[in-house]
C-alpha positions as CSV (number, residue, x, y, z in Angstrom):
1,X,5.1,-4.6,14.4
2,X,2.1,-3.8,16.6
3,X,-0.5,-6.5,16.6
4,X,-4.0,-5.6,17.7
5,X,-7.2,-7.7,18.0
6,X,-10.3,-6.1,16.6
7,X,-13.8,-7.4,16.1
8,X,-16.3,-6.5,13.3
9,X,-17.1,-2.8,13.3
10,X,-14.2,-1.9,15.6
11,X,-11.5,0.5,14.3
12,X,-7.9,1.6,14.7
13,X,-6.9,5.3,14.3
14,X,-3.4,6.2,13.0
15,X,-1.9,9.7,13.3
16,X,-5.3,11.3,14.0
17,X,-6.4,11.2,10.3
18,X,-6.3,7.5,9.2
19,X,-9.0,5.1,10.4
20,X,-8.9,1.4,9.7
21,X,-12.2,-0.4,10.4
22,X,-12.9,-4.2,10.3
23,X,-15.9,-4.5,8.1
24,X,-16.4,-8.2,8.0
25,X,-14.8,-11.5,9.0
26,X,-15.6,-14.7,7.1
27,X,-13.4,-17.7,7.9
28,X,-9.8,-16.6,7.3
29,X,-10.8,-13.6,5.2
30,X,-11.1,-10.1,6.8
31,X,-12.6,-7.2,5.0
32,X,-10.9,-3.9,6.0
33,X,-12.1,-0.3,5.3
34,X,-9.6,2.5,5.3
35,X,-10.4,6.2,5.6
36,X,-7.5,8.5,4.9
37,X,-7.0,12.0,3.4
38,X,-6.9,12.0,-0.4
39,X,-3.2,13.0,-0.4
40,X,-2.2,9.8,1.3
41,X,-2.0,6.9,-1.1
42,X,-3.3,3.5,0.1
43,X,-2.2,0.4,-1.8
44,X,-2.4,-3.4,-1.3
45,X,1.2,-4.5,-0.5
46,X,1.5,-6.6,-3.7
47,X,0.5,-3.5,-5.8
48,X,2.9,-1.3,-3.8
49,X,5.8,-3.7,-4.5
50,X,5.0,-3.7,-8.2
51,X,5.0,0.1,-8.3
52,X,8.3,0.2,-6.5
53,X,9.8,-2.3,-8.9
54,X,8.6,-0.4,-11.9
55,X,10.0,2.9,-10.5
56,X,13.4,1.3,-9.9
57,X,13.4,-0.1,-13.5
58,X,12.4,3.3,-14.9
59,X,15.3,4.9,-12.9
60,X,17.8,2.4,-14.0
61,X,20.8,4.4,-15.2
62,X,22.2,1.5,-17.3
63,X,19.1,1.6,-19.5
64,X,19.7,5.3,-20.2
65,X,23.3,4.6,-21.1
66,X,22.1,1.9,-23.5
67,X,19.7,4.3,-25.2
68,X,22.5,6.9,-25.5
69,X,24.6,4.3,-27.3
70,X,21.9,3.8,-29.9
71,X,22.2,7.4,-31.0
């Protein structure tokens, strides 16, 4: 992991087309702005983990086999 120090209104650029800007710092809370092309999804990590879990459950082959047994 790369750890960088940034102050309010300073930014980081990733891969020439993603910009992360520190918008505000209040105590231990940091407000971050992210500019990225529309085709690049940006999620909070806890949301991303939920999406991954839901995708894994939807792709669960044992669930499909259980459905086949019903018919």
